[in-house]
PyMOL Python script that loads the backbone (N, CA, C, O; Angstrom):
from pymol import cmd

cmd.read_pdbstr("""\
ATOM      1  N   MET A   1     -19.678 176.840-130.220  1.00  0.00           N
ATOM      2  CA  MET A   1     -20.585 176.398-131.259  1.00  0.00           C
ATOM      3  C   MET A   1     -19.834 176.472-132.588  1.00  0.00           C
ATOM      4  O   MET A   1     -19.196 177.482-132.884  1.00  0.00           O
ATOM      5  N   SER A   2     -19.907 175.430-133.370  1.00  0.00           N
ATOM      6  CA  SER A   2     -19.193 175.399-134.642  1.00  0.00           C
ATOM      7  C   SER A   2     -19.864 176.327-135.647  1.00  0.00           C
ATOM      8  O   SER A   2     -21.009 176.739-135.468  1.00  0.00           O
ATOM      9  N   ALA A   3     -19.129 176.644-136.703  1.00  0.00           N
ATOM     10  CA  ALA A   3     -19.659 177.528-137.744  1.00  0.00           C
ATOM     11  C   ALA A   3     -20.831 176.886-138.478  1.00  0.00           C
ATOM     12  O   ALA A   3     -21.648 177.587-139.075  1.00  0.00           O
ATOM     13  N   ASN A   4     -20.919 175.551-138.437  1.00  0.00           N
ATOM     14  CA  ASN A   4     -22.008 174.847-139.131  1.00  0.00           C
ATOM     15  C   ASN A   4     -23.266 174.719-138.289  1.00  0.00           C
ATOM     16  O   ASN A   4     -24.249 174.124-138.729  1.00  0.00           O
ATOM     17  N   ARG A   5     -23.245 175.263-137.100  1.00  0.00           N
ATOM     18  CA  ARG A   5     -24.414 175.151-136.224  1.00  0.00           C
ATOM     19  C   ARG A   5     -24.986 176.527-135.946  1.00  0.00           C
ATOM     20  O   ARG A   5     -24.246 177.504-135.825  1.00  0.00           O
ATOM     21  N   ARG A   6     -26.299 176.600-135.845  1.00  0.00           N
ATOM     22  CA  ARG A   6     -26.975 177.835-135.487  1.00  0.00           C
ATOM     23  C   ARG A   6     -27.631 177.655-134.136  1.00  0.00           C
ATOM     24  O   ARG A   6     -27.435 176.633-133.478  1.00  0.00           O
ATOM     25  N   ALA A   7     -28.390 178.616-133.728  1.00  0.00           N
ATOM     26  CA  ALA A   7     -29.034 178.577-132.417  1.00  0.00           C
ATOM     27  C   ALA A   7     -29.877 177.322-132.229  1.00  0.00           C
ATOM     28  O   ALA A   7     -29.932 176.780-131.125  1.00  0.00           O
ATOM     29  N   GLY A   8     -30.541 176.846-133.295  1.00  0.00           N
ATOM     30  CA  GLY A   8     -31.365 175.655-133.191  1.00  0.00           C
ATOM     31  C   GLY A   8     -30.565 174.374-133.148  1.00  0.00           C
ATOM     32  O   GLY A   8     -31.122 173.314-132.866  1.00  0.00           O
ATOM     33  N   GLY A   9     -29.271 174.442-133.421  1.00  0.00           N
ATOM     34  CA  GLY A   9     -28.427 173.270-133.374  1.00  0.00           C
ATOM     35  C   GLY A   9     -28.432 172.437-134.636  1.00  0.00           C
ATOM     36  O   GLY A   9     -27.911 171.321-134.641  1.00  0.00           O
ATOM     37  N   TYR A  10     -29.011 172.957-135.710  1.00  0.00           N
ATOM     38  CA  TYR A  10     -29.086 172.220-136.962  1.00  0.00           C
ATOM     39  C   TYR A  10     -28.152 172.838-137.994  1.00  0.00           C
ATOM     40  O   TYR A  10     -27.860 174.032-137.927  1.00  0.00           O
ATOM     41  N   PRO A  11     -27.683 172.043-138.942  1.00  0.00           N
ATOM     42  CA  PRO A  11     -26.900 172.611-140.045  1.00  0.00           C
ATOM     43  C   PRO A  11     -27.739 173.646-140.782  1.00  0.00           C
ATOM     44  O   PRO A  11     -28.965 173.529-140.798  1.00  0.00           O
ATOM     45  N   PRO A  12     -27.120 174.662-141.397  1.00  0.00           N
ATOM     46  CA  PRO A  12     -27.873 175.741-142.055  1.00  0.00           C
ATOM     47  C   PRO A  12     -28.935 175.275-143.045  1.00  0.00           C
ATOM     48  O   PRO A  12     -30.011 175.869-143.100  1.00  0.00           O
ATOM     49  N   GLN A  13     -28.668 174.231-143.828  1.00  0.00           N
ATOM     50  CA  GLN A  13     -29.651 173.762-144.813  1.00  0.00           C
ATOM     51  C   GLN A  13     -30.917 173.256-144.117  1.00  0.00           C
ATOM     52  O   GLN A  13     -32.026 173.582-144.540  1.00  0.00           O
ATOM     53  N   ILE A  14     -30.762 172.471-143.066  1.00  0.00           N
ATOM     54  CA  ILE A  14     -31.907 171.944-142.322  1.00  0.00           C
ATOM     55  C   ILE A  14     -32.655 173.107-141.664  1.00  0.00           C
ATOM     56  O   ILE A  14     -33.886 173.142-141.661  1.00  0.00           O
ATOM     57  N   ASP A  15     -31.912 174.037-141.120  1.00  0.00           N
ATOM     58  CA  ASP A  15     -32.494 175.208-140.478  1.00  0.00           C
ATOM     59  C   ASP A  15     -33.381 175.971-141.454  1.00  0.00           C
ATOM     60  O   ASP A  15     -34.499 176.349-141.102  1.00  0.00           O
ATOM     61  N   GLU A  16     -32.908 176.202-142.661  1.00  0.00           N
ATOM     62  CA  GLU A  16     -33.671 176.936-143.669  1.00  0.00           C
ATOM     63  C   GLU A  16     -34.874 176.143-144.153  1.00  0.00           C
ATOM     64  O   GLU A  16     -35.936 176.717-144.395  1.00  0.00           O
ATOM     65  N   GLU A  17     -34.721 174.830-144.298  1.00  0.00           N
ATOM     66  CA  GLU A  17     -35.845 173.986-144.724  1.00  0.00           C
ATOM     67  C   GLU A  17     -36.942 174.002-143.664  1.00  0.00           C
ATOM     68  O   GLU A  17     -38.122 174.127-143.991  1.00  0.00           O
ATOM     69  N   TYR A  18     -36.558 173.875-142.404  1.00  0.00           N
ATOM     70  CA  TYR A  18     -37.538 173.909-141.316  1.00  0.00           C
ATOM     71  C   TYR A  18     -38.270 175.247-141.328  1.00  0.00           C
ATOM     72  O   TYR A  18     -39.496 175.289-141.225  1.00  0.00           O
ATOM     73  N   ARG A  19     -37.529 176.322-141.451  1.00  0.00           N
ATOM     74  CA  ARG A  19     -38.128 177.655-141.443  1.00  0.00           C
ATOM     75  C   ARG A  19     -39.139 177.788-142.584  1.00  0.00           C
ATOM     76  O   ARG A  19     -40.244 178.285-142.370  1.00  0.00           O
ATOM     77  N   ALA A  20     -38.779 177.354-143.778  1.00  0.00           N
ATOM     78  CA  ALA A  20     -39.675 177.461-144.930  1.00  0.00           C
ATOM     79  C   ALA A  20     -40.939 176.630-144.718  1.00  0.00           C
ATOM     80  O   ALA A  20     -42.044 177.107-144.976  1.00  0.00           O
ATOM     81  N   ILE A  21     -40.784 175.415-144.259  1.00  0.00           N
ATOM     82  CA  ILE A  21     -41.940 174.536-144.040  1.00  0.00           C
ATOM     83  C   ILE A  21     -42.849 175.099-142.959  1.00  0.00           C
ATOM     84  O   ILE A  21     -44.062 175.176-143.152  1.00  0.00           O
ATOM     85  N   SER A  22     -42.286 175.491-141.836  1.00  0.00           N
ATOM     86  CA  SER A  22     -43.120 175.948-140.730  1.00  0.00           C
ATOM     87  C   SER A  22     -43.800 177.277-141.025  1.00  0.00           C
ATOM     88  O   SER A  22     -44.930 177.497-140.589  1.00  0.00           O
ATOM     89  N   GLU A  23     -43.140 178.162-141.751  1.00  0.00           N
ATOM     90  CA  GLU A  23     -43.738 179.456-142.059  1.00  0.00           C
ATOM     91  C   GLU A  23     -44.899 179.324-143.048  1.00  0.00           C
ATOM     92  O   GLU A  23     -45.837 180.120-143.009  1.00  0.00           O
ATOM     93  N   LEU A  24     -44.843 178.330-143.929  1.00  0.00           N
ATOM     94  CA  LEU A  24     -45.894 178.147-144.921  1.00  0.00           C
ATOM     95  C   LEU A  24     -47.016 177.227-144.446  1.00  0.00           C
ATOM     96  O   LEU A  24     -48.064 177.147-145.087  1.00  0.00           O
ATOM     97  N   ALA A  25     -46.807 176.538-143.338  1.00  0.00           N
ATOM     98  CA  ALA A  25     -47.794 175.582-142.836  1.00  0.00           C
ATOM     99  C   ALA A  25     -49.086 176.281-142.428  1.00  0.00           C
ATOM    100  O   ALA A  25     -49.070 177.387-141.887  1.00  0.00           O
ATOM    101  N   LYS A  26     -50.188 175.624-142.694  1.00  0.00           N
ATOM    102  CA  LYS A  26     -51.507 176.141-142.301  1.00  0.00           C
ATOM    103  C   LYS A  26     -51.903 175.641-140.913  1.00  0.00           C
ATOM    104  O   LYS A  26     -53.012 175.896-140.444  1.00  0.00           O
ATOM    105  N   VAL A  27     -50.993 174.936-140.270  1.00  0.00           N
ATOM    106  CA  VAL A  27     -51.216 174.420-138.921  1.00  0.00           C
ATOM    107  C   VAL A  27     -50.134 174.976-137.999  1.00  0.00           C
ATOM    108  O   VAL A  27     -49.099 175.456-138.460  1.00  0.00           O
ATOM    109  N   GLY A  28     -50.384 174.907-136.708  1.00  0.00           N
ATOM    110  CA  GLY A  28     -49.395 175.368-135.746  1.00  0.00           C
ATOM    111  C   GLY A  28     -48.218 174.410-135.679  1.00  0.00           C
ATOM    112  O   GLY A  28     -48.394 173.199-135.542  1.00  0.00           O
ATOM    113  N   VAL A  29     -47.014 174.965-135.777  1.00  0.00           N
ATOM    114  CA  VAL A  29     -45.788 174.172-135.710  1.00  0.00           C
ATOM    115  C   VAL A  29     -44.860 174.833-134.703  1.00  0.00           C
ATOM    116  O   VAL A  29     -44.606 176.035-134.775  1.00  0.00           O
ATOM    117  N   ALA A  30     -44.359 174.045-133.768  1.00  0.00           N
ATOM    118  CA  ALA A  30     -43.403 174.565-132.792  1.00  0.00           C
ATOM    119  C   ALA A  30     -42.333 173.521-132.548  1.00  0.00           C
ATOM    120  O   ALA A  30     -42.546 172.328-132.762  1.00  0.00           O
ATOM    121  N   CYS A  31     -41.198 173.979-132.105  1.00  0.00           N
ATOM    122  CA  CYS A  31     -40.075 173.111-131.791  1.00  0.00           C
ATOM    123  C   CYS A  31     -39.623 173.454-130.379  1.00  0.00           C
ATOM    124  O   CYS A  31     -39.407 174.621-130.055  1.00  0.00           O
ATOM    125  N   ALA A  32     -39.479 172.431-129.542  1.00  0.00           N
ATOM    126  CA  ALA A  32     -39.051 172.640-128.161  1.00  0.00           C
ATOM    127  C   ALA A  32     -37.827 171.795-127.873  1.00  0.00           C
ATOM    128  O   ALA A  32     -37.639 170.732-128.466  1.00  0.00           O
ATOM    129  N   ASP A  33     -37.004 172.269-126.969  1.00  0.00           N
ATOM    130  CA  ASP A  33     -35.820 171.533-126.537  1.00  0.00           C
ATOM    131  C   ASP A  33     -36.259 170.261-125.824  1.00  0.00           C
ATOM    132  O   ASP A  33     -37.102 170.317-124.928  1.00  0.00           O
ATOM    133  N   ALA A  34     -35.708 169.126-126.204  1.00  0.00           N
ATOM    134  CA  ALA A  34     -36.120 167.833-125.654  1.00  0.00           C
ATOM    135  C   ALA A  34     -35.792 167.696-124.172  1.00  0.00           C
ATOM    136  O   ALA A  34     -36.470 166.952-123.463  1.00  0.00           O
ATOM    137  N   PHE A  35     -34.789 168.382-123.698  1.00  0.00           N
ATOM    138  CA  PHE A  35     -34.374 168.245-122.302  1.00  0.00           C
ATOM    139  C   PHE A  35     -35.042 169.253-121.382  1.00  0.00           C
ATOM    140  O   PHE A  35     -35.420 168.910-120.262  1.00  0.00           O
ATOM    141  N   THR A  36     -35.193 170.480-121.833  1.00  0.00           N
ATOM    142  CA  THR A  36     -35.767 171.515-120.972  1.00  0.00           C
ATOM    143  C   THR A  36     -37.241 171.764-121.236  1.00  0.00           C
ATOM    144  O   THR A  36     -37.945 172.285-120.371  1.00  0.00           O
ATOM    145  N   GLY A  37     -37.716 171.397-122.424  1.00  0.00           N
ATOM    146  CA  GLY A  37     -39.092 171.665-122.799  1.00  0.00           C
ATOM    147  C   GLY A  37     -39.321 173.098-123.243  1.00  0.00           C
ATOM    148  O   GLY A  37     -40.448 173.464-123.575  1.00  0.00           O
ATOM    149  N   ARG A  38     -38.283 173.912-123.257  1.00  0.00           N
ATOM    150  CA  ARG A  38     -38.409 175.323-123.669  1.00  0.00           C
ATOM    151  C   ARG A  38     -38.583 175.420-125.182  1.00  0.00           C
ATOM    152  O   ARG A  38     -37.923 174.720-125.949  1.00  0.00           O
ATOM    153  N   PHE A  39     -39.488 176.306-125.586  1.00  0.00           N
ATOM    154  CA  PHE A  39     -39.726 176.516-127.005  1.00  0.00           C
ATOM    155  C   PHE A  39     -38.503 177.143-127.656  1.00  0.00           C
ATOM    156  O   PHE A  39     -37.906 178.078-127.123  1.00  0.00           O
ATOM    157  N   LEU A  40     -38.143 176.612-128.816  1.00  0.00           N
ATOM    158  CA  LEU A  40     -37.040 177.149-129.607  1.00  0.00           C
ATOM    159  C   LEU A  40     -37.558 177.934-130.799  1.00  0.00           C
ATOM    160  O   LEU A  40     -36.955 178.919-131.225  1.00  0.00           O
ATOM    161  N   ARG A  41     -38.686 177.481-131.329  1.00  0.00           N
ATOM    162  CA  ARG A  41     -39.296 178.107-132.501  1.00  0.00           C
ATOM    163  C   ARG A  41     -40.793 177.891-132.463  1.00  0.00           C
ATOM    164  O   ARG A  41     -41.290 176.944-131.853  1.00  0.00           O
ATOM    165  N   ALA A  42     -41.498 178.785-133.125  1.00  0.00           N
ATOM    166  CA  ALA A  42     -42.942 178.633-133.294  1.00  0.00           C
ATOM    167  C   ALA A  42     -43.346 179.427-134.527  1.00  0.00           C
ATOM    168  O   ALA A  42     -42.880 180.547-134.737  1.00  0.00           O
ATOM    169  N   ASN A  43     -44.213 178.841-135.336  1.00  0.00           N
ATOM    170  CA  ASN A  43     -44.656 179.558-136.527  1.00  0.00           C
ATOM    171  C   ASN A  43     -45.818 180.484-136.169  1.00  0.00           C
ATOM    172  O   ASN A  43     -46.373 180.389-135.075  1.00  0.00           O
ATOM    173  N   PRO A  44     -46.186 181.377-137.087  1.00  0.00           N
ATOM    174  CA  PRO A  44     -47.265 182.334-136.798  1.00  0.00           C
ATOM    175  C   PRO A  44     -48.588 181.675-136.396  1.00  0.00           C
ATOM    176  O   PRO A  44     -49.292 182.193-135.530  1.00  0.00           O
ATOM    177  N   GLU A  45     -48.932 180.548-137.010  1.00  0.00           N
ATOM    178  CA  GLU A  45     -50.193 179.884-136.675  1.00  0.00           C
ATOM    179  C   GLU A  45     -50.159 179.335-135.251  1.00  0.00           C
ATOM    180  O   GLU A  45     -51.166 179.415-134.547  1.00  0.00           O
ATOM    181  N   PHE A  46     -49.031 178.782-134.808  1.00  0.00           N
ATOM    182  CA  PHE A  46     -48.917 178.292-133.436  1.00  0.00           C
ATOM    183  C   PHE A  46     -49.089 179.460-132.459  1.00  0.00           C
ATOM    184  O   PHE A  46     -49.749 179.329-131.429  1.00  0.00           O
ATOM    185  N   CYS A  47     -48.492 180.587-132.796  1.00  0.00           N
ATOM    186  CA  CYS A  47     -48.624 181.776-131.952  1.00  0.00           C
ATOM    187  C   CYS A  47     -50.078 182.229-131.889  1.00  0.00           C
ATOM    188  O   CYS A  47     -50.572 182.593-130.822  1.00  0.00           O
ATOM    189  N   ARG A  48     -50.768 182.207-133.038  1.00  0.00           N
ATOM    190  CA  ARG A  48     -52.174 182.604-133.061  1.00  0.00           C
ATOM    191  C   ARG A  48     -53.022 181.668-132.203  1.00  0.00           C
ATOM    192  O   ARG A  48     -53.878 182.118-131.441  1.00  0.00           O
ATOM    193  N   ILE A  49     -52.780 180.371-132.332  1.00  0.00           N
ATOM    194  CA  ILE A  49     -53.546 179.367-131.579  1.00  0.00           C
ATOM    195  C   ILE A  49     -53.352 179.540-130.076  1.00  0.00           C
ATOM    196  O   ILE A  49     -54.313 179.489-129.309  1.00  0.00           O
ATOM    197  N   THR A  50     -52.106 179.745-129.662  1.00  0.00           N
ATOM    198  CA  THR A  50     -51.808 179.848-128.230  1.00  0.00           C
ATOM    199  C   THR A  50     -52.062 181.232-127.662  1.00  0.00           C
ATOM    200  O   THR A  50     -52.233 181.391-126.454  1.00  0.00           O
ATOM    201  N   GLY A  51     -52.087 182.251-128.548  1.00  0.00           N
ATOM    202  CA  GLY A  51     -52.285 183.611-128.076  1.00  0.00           C
ATOM    203  C   GLY A  51     -51.027 184.271-127.559  1.00  0.00           C
ATOM    204  O   GLY A  51     -51.091 185.338-126.949  1.00  0.00           O
ATOM    205  N   TYR A  52     -49.879 183.648-127.795  1.00  0.00           N
ATOM    206  CA  TYR A  52     -48.600 184.196-127.343  1.00  0.00           C
ATOM    207  C   TYR A  52     -47.764 184.644-128.538  1.00  0.00           C
ATOM    208  O   TYR A  52     -47.848 184.062-129.620  1.00  0.00           O
ATOM    209  N   SER A  53     -46.973 185.666-128.334  1.00  0.00           N
ATOM    210  CA  SER A  53     -46.021 186.093-129.363  1.00  0.00           C
ATOM    211  C   SER A  53     -44.836 185.128-129.351  1.00  0.00           C
ATOM    212  O   SER A  53     -44.648 184.409-128.369  1.00  0.00           O
ATOM    213  N   PRO A  54     -44.035 185.093-130.415  1.00  0.00           N
ATOM    214  CA  PRO A  54     -42.847 184.234-130.402  1.00  0.00           C
ATOM    215  C   PRO A  54     -41.937 184.548-129.211  1.00  0.00           C
ATOM    216  O   PRO A  54     -41.402 183.636-128.581  1.00  0.00           O
ATOM    217  N   GLU A  55     -41.763 185.818-128.908  1.00  0.00           N
ATOM    218  CA  GLU A  55     -40.896 186.203-127.800  1.00  0.00           C
ATOM    219  C   GLU A  55     -41.411 185.663-126.470  1.00  0.00           C
ATOM    220  O   GLU A  55     -40.626 185.226-125.629  1.00  0.00           O
ATOM    221  N   GLU A  56     -42.736 185.691-126.279  1.00  0.00           N
ATOM    222  CA  GLU A  56     -43.314 185.149-125.051  1.00  0.00           C
ATOM    223  C   GLU A  56     -43.123 183.638-124.980  1.00  0.00           C
ATOM    224  O   GLU A  56     -42.779 183.104-123.926  1.00  0.00           O
ATOM    225  N   LEU A  57     -43.346 182.945-126.102  1.00  0.00           N
ATOM    226  CA  LEU A  57     -43.200 181.488-126.122  1.00  0.00           C
ATOM    227  C   LEU A  57     -41.776 181.054-125.829  1.00  0.00           C
ATOM    228  O   LEU A  57     -41.570 180.056-125.139  1.00  0.00           O
ATOM    229  N   TYR A  58     -40.788 181.779-126.337  1.00  0.00           N
ATOM    230  CA  TYR A  58     -39.400 181.368-126.158  1.00  0.00           C
ATOM    231  C   TYR A  58     -38.980 181.378-124.694  1.00  0.00           C
ATOM    232  O   TYR A  58     -37.979 180.757-124.335  1.00  0.00           O
ATOM    233  N   GLY A  59     -39.722 182.065-123.854  1.00  0.00           N
ATOM    234  CA  GLY A  59     -39.415 182.046-122.428  1.00  0.00           C
ATOM    235  C   GLY A  59     -40.202 180.999-121.663  1.00  0.00           C
ATOM    236  O   GLY A  59     -40.039 180.864-120.450  1.00  0.00           O
ATOM    237  N   MET A  60     -41.064 180.247-122.366  1.00  0.00           N
ATOM    238  CA  MET A  60     -41.944 179.267-121.724  1.00  0.00           C
ATOM    239  C   MET A  60     -41.515 177.841-122.019  1.00  0.00           C
ATOM    240  O   MET A  60     -40.696 177.575-122.899  1.00  0.00           O
ATOM    241  N   THR A  61     -42.094 176.944-121.256  1.00  0.00           N
ATOM    242  CA  THR A  61     -41.911 175.517-121.522  1.00  0.00           C
ATOM    243  C   THR A  61     -43.220 174.949-122.056  1.00  0.00           C
ATOM    244  O   THR A  61     -44.291 175.524-121.861  1.00  0.00           O
ATOM    245  N   LEU A  62     -43.113 173.821-122.727  1.00  0.00           N
ATOM    246  CA  LEU A  62     -44.285 173.138-123.270  1.00  0.00           C
ATOM    247  C   LEU A  62     -45.285 172.824-122.158  1.00  0.00           C
ATOM    248  O   LEU A  62     -46.492 172.953-122.364  1.00  0.00           O
ATOM    249  N   SER A  63     -44.805 172.416-120.988  1.00  0.00           N
ATOM    250  CA  SER A  63     -45.722 172.058-119.908  1.00  0.00           C
ATOM    251  C   SER A  63     -46.518 173.260-119.417  1.00  0.00           C
ATOM    252  O   SER A  63     -47.602 173.094-118.857  1.00  0.00           O
ATOM    253  N   ARG A  64     -46.003 174.455-119.616  1.00  0.00           N
ATOM    254  CA  ARG A  64     -46.718 175.669-119.186  1.00  0.00           C
ATOM    255  C   ARG A  64     -48.001 175.869-119.970  1.00  0.00           C
ATOM    256  O   ARG A  64     -48.991 176.339-119.409  1.00  0.00           O
ATOM    257  N   ILE A  65     -48.016 175.526-121.255  1.00  0.00           N
ATOM    258  CA  ILE A  65     -49.212 175.758-122.059  1.00  0.00           C
ATOM    259  C   ILE A  65     -50.010 174.482-122.320  1.00  0.00           C
ATOM    260  O   ILE A  65     -51.074 174.534-122.937  1.00  0.00           O
ATOM    261  N   ALA A  66     -49.510 173.347-121.859  1.00  0.00           N
ATOM    262  CA  ALA A  66     -50.202 172.072-122.076  1.00  0.00           C
ATOM    263  C   ALA A  66     -51.460 171.980-121.207  1.00  0.00           C
ATOM    264  O   ALA A  66     -51.540 172.580-120.135  1.00  0.00           O
ATOM    265  N   HIS A  67     -52.421 171.228-121.689  1.00  0.00           N
ATOM    266  CA  HIS A  67     -53.624 170.938-120.915  1.00  0.00           C
ATOM    267  C   HIS A  67     -53.193 170.237-119.627  1.00  0.00           C
ATOM    268  O   HIS A  67     -52.245 169.451-119.654  1.00  0.00           O
ATOM    269  N   PRO A  68     -53.862 170.497-118.500  1.00  0.00           N
ATOM    270  CA  PRO A  68     -53.455 169.883-117.229  1.00  0.00           C
ATOM    271  C   PRO A  68     -53.313 168.358-117.274  1.00  0.00           C
ATOM    272  O   PRO A  68     -52.408 167.812-116.643  1.00  0.00           O
ATOM    273  N   GLU A  69     -54.184 167.665-118.003  1.00  0.00           N
ATOM    274  CA  GLU A  69     -54.077 166.211-118.086  1.00  0.00           C
ATOM    275  C   GLU A  69     -52.827 165.785-118.858  1.00  0.00           C
ATOM    276  O   GLU A  69     -52.221 164.759-118.550  1.00  0.00           O
ATOM    277  N   ASP A  70     -52.448 166.576-119.855  1.00  0.00           N
ATOM    278  CA  ASP A  70     -51.250 166.269-120.645  1.00  0.00           C
ATOM    279  C   ASP A  70     -49.983 166.694-119.914  1.00  0.00           C
ATOM    280  O   ASP A  70     -48.923 166.096-120.103  1.00  0.00           O
ATOM    281  N   ARG A  71     -50.091 167.723-119.082  1.00  0.00           N
ATOM    282  CA  ARG A  71     -48.933 168.226-118.344  1.00  0.00           C
ATOM    283  C   ARG A  71     -48.315 167.131-117.471  1.00  0.00           C
ATOM    284  O   ARG A  71     -47.093 167.010-117.393  1.00  0.00           O
ATOM    285  N   ARG A  72     -49.155 166.346-116.824  1.00  0.00           N
ATOM    286  CA  ARG A  72     -48.665 165.254-115.981  1.00  0.00           C
ATOM    287  C   ARG A  72     -47.831 164.274-116.795  1.00  0.00           C
ATOM    288  O   ARG A  72     -46.771 163.839-116.346  1.00  0.00           O
ATOM    289  N   MET A  73     -48.303 163.923-117.987  1.00  0.00           N
ATOM    290  CA  MET A  73     -47.571 162.984-118.841  1.00  0.00           C
ATOM    291  C   MET A  73     -46.246 163.584-119.307  1.00  0.00           C
ATOM    292  O   MET A  73     -45.239 162.882-119.397  1.00  0.00           O
ATOM    293  N   LEU A  74     -46.249 164.891-119.605  1.00  0.00           N
ATOM    294  CA  LEU A  74     -45.013 165.545-120.026  1.00  0.00           C
ATOM    295  C   LEU A  74     -43.976 165.517-118.907  1.00  0.00           C
ATOM    296  O   LEU A  74     -42.800 165.240-119.146  1.00  0.00           O
ATOM    297  N   LEU A  75     -44.416 165.802-117.699  1.00  0.00           N
ATOM    298  CA  LEU A  75     -43.500 165.835-116.565  1.00  0.00           C
ATOM    299  C   LEU A  75     -42.972 164.449-116.217  1.00  0.00           C
ATOM    300  O   LEU A  75     -41.844 164.308-115.743  1.00  0.00           O
ATOM    301  N   GLU A  76     -43.795 163.420-116.454  1.00  0.00           N
ATOM    302  CA  GLU A  76     -43.373 162.048-116.197  1.00  0.00           C
ATOM    303  C   GLU A  76     -42.536 161.477-117.326  1.00  0.00           C
ATOM    304  O   GLU A  76     -41.944 160.406-117.190  1.00  0.00           O
ATOM    305  N   GLY A  77     -42.485 162.200-118.455  1.00  0.00           N
ATOM    306  CA  GLY A  77     -41.709 161.727-119.600  1.00  0.00           C
ATOM    307  C   GLY A  77     -42.401 160.644-120.392  1.00  0.00           C
ATOM    308  O   GLY A  77     -41.758 159.935-121.166  1.00  0.00           O
ATOM    309  N   THR A  78     -43.715 160.503-120.212  1.00  0.00           N
ATOM    310  CA  THR A  78     -44.460 159.501-120.981  1.00  0.00           C
ATOM    311  C   THR A  78     -45.022 160.157-122.231  1.00  0.00           C
ATOM    312  O   THR A  78     -45.170 161.377-122.292  1.00  0.00           O
ATOM    313  N   SER A  79     -45.329 159.348-123.211  1.00  0.00           N
ATOM    314  CA  SER A  79     -45.877 159.883-124.455  1.00  0.00           C
ATOM    315  C   SER A  79     -47.360 160.176-124.282  1.00  0.00           C
ATOM    316  O   SER A  79     -48.039 159.575-123.449  1.00  0.00           O
ATOM    317  N   LEU A  80     -47.837 161.098-125.076  1.00  0.00           N
ATOM    318  CA  LEU A  80     -49.250 161.430-125.059  1.00  0.00           C
ATOM    319  C   LEU A  80     -50.042 160.321-125.727  1.00  0.00           C
ATOM    320  O   LEU A  80     -49.546 159.649-126.631  1.00  0.00           O
ATOM    321  N   GLU A  81     -51.266 160.135-125.283  1.00  0.00           N
ATOM    322  CA  GLU A  81     -52.110 159.110-125.871  1.00  0.00           C
ATOM    323  C   GLU A  81     -52.580 159.563-127.252  1.00  0.00           C
ATOM    324  O   GLU A  81     -52.688 160.762-127.509  1.00  0.00           O
ATOM    325  N   PRO A  82     -52.860 158.609-128.139  1.00  0.00           N
ATOM    326  CA  PRO A  82     -53.376 158.975-129.458  1.00  0.00           C
ATOM    327  C   PRO A  82     -54.677 159.754-129.328  1.00  0.00           C
ATOM    328  O   PRO A  82     -55.447 159.545-128.390  1.00  0.00           O
ATOM    329  N   LEU A  83     -54.916 160.660-130.284  1.00  0.00           N
ATOM    330  CA  LEU A  83     -56.132 161.471-130.239  1.00  0.00           C
ATOM    331  C   LEU A  83     -57.358 160.720-130.723  1.00  0.00           C
ATOM    332  O   LEU A  83     -58.479 161.092-130.379  1.00  0.00           O
ATOM    333  N   GLY A  84     -57.177 159.695-131.497  1.00  0.00           N
ATOM    334  CA  GLY A  84     -58.328 158.979-132.026  1.00  0.00           C
ATOM    335  C   GLY A  84     -58.003 157.535-132.272  1.00  0.00           C
ATOM    336  O   GLY A  84     -56.945 157.041-131.883  1.00  0.00           O
ATOM    337  N   ASN A  85     -58.932 156.857-132.928  1.00  0.00           N
ATOM    338  CA  ASN A  85     -58.752 155.436-133.184  1.00  0.00           C
ATOM    339  C   ASN A  85     -58.355 155.148-134.625  1.00  0.00           C
ATOM    340  O   ASN A  85     -58.348 153.988-135.037  1.00  0.00           O
ATOM    341  N   GLY A  86     -58.022 156.184-135.405  1.00  0.00           N
ATOM    342  CA  GLY A  86     -57.549 155.974-136.755  1.00  0.00           C
ATOM    343  C   GLY A  86     -58.586 156.138-137.841  1.00  0.00           C
ATOM    344  O   GLY A  86     -58.233 156.236-139.016  1.00  0.00           O
ATOM    345  N   ASP A  87     -59.880 156.170-137.474  1.00  0.00           N
ATOM    346  CA  ASP A  87     -60.915 156.312-138.489  1.00  0.00           C
ATOM    347  C   ASP A  87     -61.532 157.711-138.473  1.00  0.00           C
ATOM    348  O   ASP A  87     -62.623 157.926-139.002  1.00  0.00           O
ATOM    349  N   GLY A  88     -60.828 158.647-137.868  1.00  0.00           N
ATOM    350  CA  GLY A  88     -61.318 160.024-137.826  1.00  0.00           C
ATOM    351  C   GLY A  88     -62.210 160.320-136.639  1.00  0.00           C
ATOM    352  O   GLY A  88     -62.576 161.473-136.409  1.00  0.00           O
ATOM    353  N   GLU A  89     -62.565 159.286-135.879  1.00  0.00           N
ATOM    354  CA  GLU A  89     -63.410 159.471-134.710  1.00  0.00           C
ATOM    355  C   GLU A  89     -62.555 159.463-133.446  1.00  0.00           C
ATOM    356  O   GLU A  89     -61.622 158.672-133.311  1.00  0.00           O
ATOM    357  N   ARG A  90     -62.889 160.342-132.549  1.00  0.00           N
ATOM    358  CA  ARG A  90     -62.199 160.399-131.262  1.00  0.00           C
ATOM    359  C   ARG A  90     -62.761 159.309-130.370  1.00  0.00           C
ATOM    360  O   ARG A  90     -63.971 159.088-130.321  1.00  0.00           O
ATOM    361  N   GLU A  91     -61.869 158.635-129.668  1.00  0.00           N
ATOM    362  CA  GLU A  91     -62.322 157.546-128.775  1.00  0.00           C
ATOM    363  C   GLU A  91     -63.036 158.087-127.555  1.00  0.00           C
ATOM    364  O   GLU A  91     -63.479 157.313-126.706  1.00  0.00           O
TER     365      GLU A  91
END
""", "prot")
cmd.dss("prot")
cmd.show_as("cartoon", "prot")
cmd.util.cbc("prot")
cmd.orient("prot")
């Protein structure tokens, strides 16, 4: 690993910006490896929502905590369907 890369694989400036944004966010924010689905990072709100500590999440994959209907799409590599129709109403 080069000196310009950290565990997340981003240059230090991007790493620090991500950390600042996610720590201050009022919503759950997590980052997972695109190939393995394993969590790399999670902010405190994401941990609160899921009920897992950061240490517990880092050993899990996204499909482990996904809703069963979404888990199938994750495993197939398809994108999740939109949550609504754009006007604030769920379809």
